[in-house]
C-alpha positions as CSV (number, residue, x, y, z in Angstrom):
1,M,-15.1,21.0,0.5
2,R,-16.2,24.4,-0.7
3,V,-14.4,26.4,-3.4
4,K,-15.2,30.0,-4.2
5,V,-14.8,31.0,-7.8
6,R,-14.8,34.7,-8.3
7,P,-15.7,36.6,-11.5
8,A,-12.8,36.6,-14.0
9,R,-11.0,40.0,-13.9
10,Q,-9.4,39.4,-17.3
11,G,-9.6,37.2,-20.3
12,L,-8.2,33.6,-20.3
13,V,-5.0,33.8,-22.3
14,G,-2.2,31.3,-23.0
15,Q,-2.0,27.5,-23.4
16,L,-3.3,24.7,-21.1
17,T,-3.0,21.0,-21.2
18,V,-5.9,19.0,-19.6
19,P,-5.5,15.5,-18.1
20,G,-5.8,12.3,-20.2
21,D,-9.1,11.1,-21.7
22,K,-11.2,9.2,-19.1
23,S,-12.9,6.9,-21.6
24,L,-9.6,5.9,-23.3
25,S,-7.8,5.4,-20.0
26,H,-10.4,2.9,-18.9
27,R,-10.3,1.0,-22.1
28,A,-6.6,0.9,-22.5
29,A,-6.2,-0.6,-19.1
30,I,-8.9,-3.2,-19.5
31,L,-7.7,-4.3,-22.9
32,G,-4.2,-4.4,-21.6
33,G,-5.3,-6.6,-18.8
34,L,-6.8,-9.1,-21.3
35,A,-3.8,-9.0,-23.6
36,E,-0.6,-11.0,-23.7
37,G,2.5,-9.1,-22.6
38,E,2.8,-5.5,-21.4
39,T,0.8,-2.5,-22.4
40,R,2.4,0.9,-21.7
41,I,-0.1,3.7,-21.3
42,S,1.1,7.3,-21.3
43,N,-1.0,10.3,-20.1
44,F,-3.3,7.9,-18.2
45,L,-5.9,9.8,-16.2
46,P,-5.3,9.4,-12.5
47,G,-8.8,10.3,-11.6
48,R,-10.9,8.3,-9.1
49,D,-12.9,6.6,-11.8
50,C,-9.9,5.3,-13.7
51,L,-8.1,4.3,-10.4
52,A,-11.2,2.2,-9.6
53,T,-10.6,0.3,-12.9
54,L,-6.9,-0.3,-12.0
55,R,-7.8,-1.5,-8.5
56,I,-10.3,-4.1,-9.9
57,L,-7.8,-5.3,-12.5
58,R,-5.3,-5.9,-9.7
59,Q,-7.9,-7.9,-7.8
60,L,-8.3,-10.0,-11.0
61,G,-4.6,-10.8,-11.1
62,V,-3.4,-8.1,-13.5
63,G,0.0,-6.6,-12.8
64,I,-0.2,-2.8,-12.6
65,D,2.9,-0.6,-12.3
66,R,2.5,3.2,-12.0
67,L,5.9,4.5,-13.0
68,A,5.2,8.2,-12.9
69,P,2.1,10.5,-12.9
70,G,0.2,9.4,-16.0
71,E,2.6,6.5,-16.9
72,V,1.1,3.1,-16.3
73,V,2.3,-0.4,-17.3
74,V,-0.3,-3.1,-17.5
75,K,0.9,-6.7,-17.4
76,G,-1.8,-8.7,-19.2
77,R,-3.0,-12.2,-18.4
78,A,-3.6,-13.4,-21.9
79,G,-7.4,-13.6,-21.5
80,R,-7.5,-15.6,-18.3
81,L,-8.2,-13.5,-15.2
82,A,-7.9,-14.7,-11.6
83,E,-10.9,-15.2,-9.4
84,P,-11.0,-12.3,-6.9
85,E,-10.9,-13.0,-3.2
86,E,-12.8,-9.9,-2.3
87,V,-15.7,-7.8,-3.6
88,L,-14.9,-5.7,-6.6
89,D,-15.7,-2.0,-5.9
90,A,-16.3,0.3,-8.9
91,A,-16.7,3.2,-6.5
92,N,-18.6,6.0,-8.5
93,S,-17.6,4.8,-11.9
94,G,-20.4,3.7,-14.2
95,T,-17.8,3.0,-17.0
96,T,-15.8,0.7,-14.7
97,A,-18.9,-1.2,-13.6
98,R,-20.5,-1.7,-17.0
99,L,-17.3,-2.5,-18.9
100,M,-16.1,-4.9,-16.2
101,L,-19.4,-6.7,-16.4
102,G,-18.6,-7.4,-20.0
103,V,-15.2,-8.7,-19.1
104,L,-16.4,-10.8,-16.2
105,A,-19.1,-12.4,-18.3
106,G,-16.5,-14.2,-20.4
107,Q,-14.4,-15.5,-17.5
108,E,-14.8,-18.8,-15.8
109,L,-15.0,-17.4,-12.3
110,G,-17.4,-16.0,-9.8
111,A,-17.2,-12.4,-8.6
112,V,-19.3,-9.8,-6.8
113,L,-19.3,-6.2,-8.2
114,T,-20.5,-3.2,-6.2
115,G,-20.1,0.6,-6.1
116,D,-20.9,3.6,-4.0
117,A,-24.4,4.7,-3.1
118,S,-24.8,6.7,-6.3
119,L,-23.6,3.9,-8.5
120,R,-25.9,1.4,-6.7
121,R,-28.8,3.5,-7.9
122,R,-27.9,3.4,-11.6
123,P,-29.4,0.8,-14.0
124,M,-27.3,-2.1,-15.1
125,G,-30.0,-4.2,-16.8
126,R,-29.2,-2.8,-20.2
127,V,-25.8,-4.7,-19.8
128,T,-26.7,-7.7,-17.8
129,G,-29.8,-8.6,-20.0
130,P,-27.8,-9.0,-23.2
131,L,-24.9,-10.6,-21.4
132,S,-27.2,-13.2,-20.0
133,R,-28.3,-14.1,-23.5
134,M,-24.6,-14.8,-24.2
135,G,-24.4,-17.3,-21.3
136,A,-23.3,-15.3,-18.2
137,K,-25.3,-15.3,-15.0
138,F,-26.1,-12.4,-12.8
139,L,-27.8,-12.3,-9.4
140,G,-28.7,-9.0,-7.8
141,R,-31.2,-6.4,-6.7
142,A,-34.1,-5.5,-9.0
143,G,-33.7,-8.6,-11.0
144,G,-30.1,-7.9,-11.8
145,D,-30.6,-4.2,-12.7
146,R,-28.8,-2.8,-9.6
147,L,-25.5,-3.3,-7.9
148,P,-24.3,-5.2,-6.0
149,L,-24.3,-8.0,-8.5
150,A,-23.0,-11.5,-8.3
151,V,-21.5,-12.6,-11.6
152,E,-20.9,-16.1,-12.8
153,G,-18.9,-16.0,-16.0
154,C,-18.8,-18.4,-18.9
155,R,-15.5,-19.4,-20.4
156,R,-17.0,-19.6,-23.9
157,L,-19.9,-17.2,-24.4
158,A,-22.2,-17.6,-27.3
159,A,-21.8,-14.8,-29.8
160,S,-25.0,-12.9,-30.6
161,K,-26.5,-9.9,-32.4
162,F,-27.8,-7.0,-30.4
163,V,-30.0,-4.0,-31.4
164,L,-29.7,-1.4,-28.6
165,P,-32.8,0.7,-27.9
166,V,-30.7,3.6,-26.8
167,A,-27.2,4.6,-28.1
168,S,-24.7,3.9,-25.3
169,A,-21.0,3.6,-25.6
170,Q,-20.8,1.8,-22.2
171,V,-23.3,-0.8,-23.2
172,K,-21.8,-1.3,-26.6
173,S,-18.3,-1.6,-25.2
174,A,-19.4,-4.1,-22.6
175,L,-20.9,-6.3,-25.3
176,L,-17.8,-6.0,-27.5
177,L,-15.6,-6.9,-24.6
178,A,-17.8,-10.0,-24.0
179,G,-17.7,-10.7,-27.7
180,L,-13.9,-10.8,-27.7
181,Q,-14.3,-13.8,-25.4
182,A,-17.2,-15.5,-27.3
183,E,-17.3,-18.1,-30.1
184,G,-18.2,-16.4,-33.3
185,V,-19.2,-12.9,-34.3
186,T,-20.9,-10.5,-31.9
187,R,-22.7,-7.6,-33.6
188,V,-24.0,-4.5,-32.0
189,A,-26.3,-2.0,-33.7
190,E,-27.4,1.4,-32.2
191,P,-30.0,3.9,-33.2
192,A,-27.3,6.6,-33.4
193,A,-23.5,6.6,-33.3
194,S,-22.1,6.6,-29.8
195,R,-18.4,7.0,-28.7
196,D,-16.3,4.5,-30.6
197,H,-13.1,4.4,-28.5
198,T,-13.2,0.7,-28.0
199,E,-13.5,0.1,-31.8
200,R,-10.6,2.5,-32.6
201,L,-8.3,1.1,-29.9
202,L,-8.7,-2.7,-30.6
203,P,-6.5,-2.7,-33.7
204,S,-3.6,-1.4,-31.7
205,F,-3.9,-4.6,-29.7
206,G,-3.8,-6.6,-32.9
207,W,-7.5,-7.4,-33.3
208,P,-9.7,-6.3,-36.2
209,V,-13.1,-4.7,-35.9
210,E,-15.8,-4.8,-38.5
211,R,-17.7,-1.6,-39.1
212,E,-20.8,-2.7,-41.1
213,A,-22.4,0.8,-41.0
214,P,-21.9,4.0,-39.0
215,T,-24.0,2.6,-36.2
216,V,-23.2,-1.2,-36.5
217,V,-20.0,-2.8,-35.3
218,A,-18.9,-6.4,-34.9
219,V,-16.0,-8.4,-33.4
220,R,-15.1,-12.0,-33.9
221,G,-14.0,-14.1,-30.9
222,P,-12.3,-15.7,-29.2
223,A,-9.7,-12.9,-29.6
224,R,-6.0,-13.0,-28.9
225,L,-4.8,-9.5,-27.9
226,H,-1.2,-8.3,-27.7
227,G,0.1,-5.6,-25.5
228,C,1.1,-2.3,-27.1
229,R,1.8,1.3,-26.4
230,V,-1.2,3.7,-26.0
231,A,-0.8,7.4,-25.9
232,V,-3.9,8.9,-24.4
233,P,-4.9,12.4,-25.6
234,G,-6.2,15.1,-23.4
235,D,-9.9,14.7,-22.5
236,L,-12.1,16.9,-24.7
237,S,-14.9,16.8,-22.2
238,S,-12.5,18.3,-19.6
239,A,-11.2,20.8,-22.1
240,L,-14.7,22.0,-22.9
241,F,-15.1,23.5,-19.4
242,F,-12.2,25.8,-20.2
243,A,-13.4,26.4,-23.8
244,V,-16.8,27.6,-22.5
245,A,-15.1,29.7,-19.9
246,A,-12.9,31.4,-22.5
247,T,-15.9,32.0,-24.7
248,L,-17.9,33.7,-22.0
249,V,-15.0,35.8,-20.5
250,P,-14.2,38.9,-22.6
251,G,-10.7,39.3,-23.9
252,S,-9.9,35.5,-24.0
253,C,-7.6,33.7,-26.4
254,L,-6.9,30.2,-25.0
255,R,-5.1,27.3,-26.6
256,L,-6.0,23.8,-25.3
257,A,-3.2,21.5,-26.5
258,H,-3.2,17.8,-27.4
259,V,-6.9,17.2,-26.9
260,G,-8.7,14.2,-28.4
261,L,-10.8,15.1,-31.4
262,N,-12.7,11.8,-31.9
263,P,-15.7,12.7,-34.1
264,T,-18.1,10.9,-31.8
265,R,-17.0,13.3,-29.1
266,T,-17.0,16.7,-30.8
267,G,-20.7,17.3,-30.9
268,A,-20.4,20.1,-28.3
269,L,-18.0,22.0,-30.6
270,G,-20.6,22.0,-33.3
271,V,-23.3,23.3,-30.9
272,L,-20.9,26.1,-29.6
273,R,-20.1,27.1,-33.2
274,R,-23.8,27.3,-34.0
275,M,-24.2,29.6,-31.0
276,G,-21.5,31.9,-32.3
277,A,-18.4,30.6,-30.5
278,E,-15.1,31.3,-32.2
279,L,-13.1,28.0,-32.3
280,E,-10.2,26.8,-34.3
281,L,-8.6,23.3,-34.6
282,T,-4.9,23.1,-35.3
283,D,-2.0,20.6,-35.2
284,W,-4.3,17.6,-36.2
285,R,-2.7,14.2,-36.1
286,E,-3.8,10.6,-35.3
287,E,-2.4,7.9,-33.0
288,N,-3.9,4.6,-31.8
289,G,-6.7,5.4,-34.2
290,E,-7.7,8.6,-32.3
291,P,-7.4,12.0,-33.9
292,R,-6.0,14.8,-31.6
293,G,-4.9,18.4,-31.9
294,T,-5.1,21.8,-30.4
295,L,-8.3,23.7,-29.7
296,V,-8.1,27.5,-29.9
297,V,-10.9,29.5,-28.3
298,Y,-11.7,33.2,-28.5
299,S,-14.3,35.1,-26.5
300,A,-17.6,35.6,-28.3
301,A,-21.2,36.6,-27.8
302,L,-23.6,33.7,-28.0
303,E,-27.0,33.1,-29.4
304,A,-29.5,30.5,-28.2
305,T,-30.0,27.3,-30.2
306,E,-31.8,24.0,-30.1
307,V,-30.0,20.7,-29.5
308,R,-31.7,17.9,-31.2
309,P,-32.0,14.3,-29.9
310,E,-29.8,12.8,-32.7
311,E,-27.0,15.2,-31.6
312,V,-27.1,14.1,-27.9
313,P,-24.9,10.9,-28.0
314,A,-21.9,13.0,-29.2
315,L,-22.3,15.5,-26.4
316,I,-24.0,13.8,-23.5
317,D,-21.3,14.6,-21.0
318,E,-21.0,18.2,-22.1
319,I,-24.6,19.3,-21.5
320,P,-23.9,20.7,-18.0
321,V,-21.3,23.2,-19.3
322,L,-23.4,23.8,-22.5
323,A,-26.2,24.8,-20.1
324,V,-23.9,27.4,-18.6
325,A,-23.1,28.7,-22.1
326,A,-26.8,28.9,-22.7
327,A,-27.3,30.9,-19.5
328,Q,-25.2,33.6,-21.1
329,A,-26.6,33.4,-24.6
330,R,-29.3,35.6,-26.0
331,G,-32.6,33.8,-26.1
332,T,-33.8,30.4,-24.9
333,T,-31.8,27.3,-25.6
334,V,-33.6,23.9,-25.7
335,F,-31.9,20.6,-25.1
336,R,-34.2,17.8,-26.4
337,G,-33.8,14.0,-25.9
338,V,-31.5,14.3,-22.9
339,G,-33.4,12.0,-20.5
340,E,-30.2,9.8,-20.2
341,L,-28.9,12.5,-17.9
342,R,-31.3,11.4,-15.2
343,N,-29.3,8.2,-14.9
344,K,-25.9,9.7,-14.3
345,E,-24.1,10.3,-11.0
346,T,-27.1,12.3,-10.0
347,D,-30.3,13.3,-11.9
348,R,-28.3,15.9,-13.9
349,L,-31.4,17.4,-15.5
350,A,-33.0,18.1,-12.1
351,A,-29.6,19.3,-10.7
352,L,-29.0,21.7,-13.6
353,E,-32.5,23.2,-13.2
354,Q,-32.1,23.7,-9.5
355,E,-28.5,25.1,-9.5
356,L,-29.0,27.4,-12.5
357,R,-32.1,28.8,-10.8
358,R,-30.1,29.4,-7.6
359,L,-27.7,31.5,-9.7
360,G,-30.5,33.6,-11.1
361,V,-31.0,31.8,-14.4
362,V,-34.4,30.8,-15.9
363,A,-34.2,27.1,-16.4
364,Q,-36.7,24.2,-16.6
365,A,-36.2,20.4,-16.8
366,E,-39.3,18.5,-17.8
367,G,-39.3,14.9,-19.0
368,D,-36.3,14.5,-21.3
369,T,-36.1,18.3,-22.2
370,L,-34.1,21.1,-20.6
371,T,-34.6,24.7,-21.4
372,V,-32.3,27.6,-20.4
373,T,-33.0,31.2,-21.0
374,G,-30.0,33.5,-21.2
375,G,-29.7,36.5,-19.0
376,R,-27.8,37.7,-16.0
377,L,-25.8,35.1,-14.2
378,R,-26.0,36.5,-10.7
379,G,-24.0,33.9,-8.8
380,G,-24.2,32.6,-5.2
381,L,-24.0,29.2,-3.6
382,G,-24.1,26.2,-5.9
383,R,-24.2,22.5,-4.9
384,S,-22.4,19.8,-6.9
385,H,-24.9,17.0,-5.9
386,G,-21.8,14.8,-5.7
387,D,-21.4,15.1,-9.5
388,H,-18.1,16.1,-11.0
389,R,-19.5,17.7,-14.1
390,I,-22.1,19.7,-12.2
391,A,-19.3,21.0,-9.9
392,M,-17.1,22.1,-12.9
393,A,-20.0,23.7,-14.7
394,L,-20.7,25.7,-11.6
395,A,-17.1,26.8,-11.5
396,V,-17.3,28.0,-15.1
397,A,-20.5,29.9,-14.2
398,G,-18.6,31.6,-11.4
399,L,-16.1,33.1,-13.8
400,A,-18.9,34.5,-15.9
401,S,-21.2,35.6,-13.1
402,A,-21.6,39.0,-11.4
403,E,-20.9,37.8,-7.9
404,G,-19.0,34.6,-8.2
405,V,-20.1,31.1,-7.3
406,E,-19.2,29.1,-4.2
407,V,-19.2,25.4,-5.1
408,A,-20.2,23.1,-2.3
409,G,-19.1,19.5,-2.6
410,A,-16.3,20.5,-4.9
411,E,-14.1,17.5,-4.0
412,C,-16.0,15.3,-6.5
413,V,-14.1,16.9,-9.4
414,E,-11.3,14.4,-8.5
415,V,-13.4,11.7,-10.2
416,S,-12.4,12.9,-13.7
417,F,-10.2,16.0,-13.4
418,P,-7.6,16.0,-10.6
419,G,-6.2,19.5,-10.1
420,F,-9.2,21.2,-11.9
421,F,-9.3,24.2,-9.5
422,D,-5.6,24.6,-9.6
423,L,-5.6,24.8,-13.4
424,L,-8.6,27.1,-13.3
425,G,-6.6,29.4,-11.1
426,V,-3.8,29.4,-13.7
427,A,-6.2,30.2,-16.5
428,A,-8.0,32.9,-14.6
429,P,-5.6,34.3,-12.0
430,G,-7.3,35.6,-8.8
431,S,-10.6,33.8,-9.5
432,V,-10.0,30.7,-7.3
């Protein structure tokens, strides 16, 4: 599918609500499946990735009722999942695959987990290696580093201590999910703080989490979780596509309501402020351990900046749209320590370099560094590379470009943001 995004004819003005947070939707459903009783999730993201998680949970015997758009009831199995009769398919979702590996590791069953062609190229060894130390067994390509993977779980895993070489919320959460099913304390230390949604959500299910330092977290198992109500805030990563669009299009004043403001996710806001963006946060409150509020964005002229490696864990998913902001900033912006982007749905660094150049921007990806020099965003044909965040970043570029951008492969936005182009048309009438 191709979608043509024309230059915005006027500022983005008004209020929008983006879909529910993808990371929280995955975790609420998985913890609900392991809990006793029912878990009611409101504002659940009905994107393809999260639906893959629900589909796998159903195959493992978990009852799932979708009462209305965004309203999901998960009927937990009190820690004992059923052995699946068919292969578990995580589709394009790395979060689904890695978190479910942590869950399956602690179950006395056998299963085969796979994904689409893109996911089958992504590394899994950072999860399967530590889980093997706890007692689970994995058999698959590249010594257990690539899907499909056969998993033989262990009913009583051995708790362990892990020091991760790279900060990763997916790896950390997989180990914590396994730790909930292990005997004793499982401790995970990271070199930098990654997303902490799992840690913040667990107390809502009645289970404590030990935070020994900003980058060290521990859980004691075996856990007994209880179903609860989870209110998922809007996804800040999704909201930031509109925030950057409003910053770049003159005359904008856009309110993005009810978005998650977890401090491990707000790194991109700090970078945008450093570049000169005018942002306000209002209506702050907390629910299920997650802060949330309204983000107000005004149009502003931007200056180049340098994104340092220690900042990257808190903004890893926002780099594609930050690169578009950099393409309109004065000077050259440097993103350092972003090599993890080469292991996403596509090699995002190579894709960003290629697509920005096609639109008339000076960009270079070398090793784990991306540089973008601001100037004239000409526009033209852009390819998504099958990556939802590349597709949405190209759409934002279209609003700020001289000629507009035609996004090829635009259907992949359904992975994380169903209805993205419809909402973009509301925010910028006549552009889509």
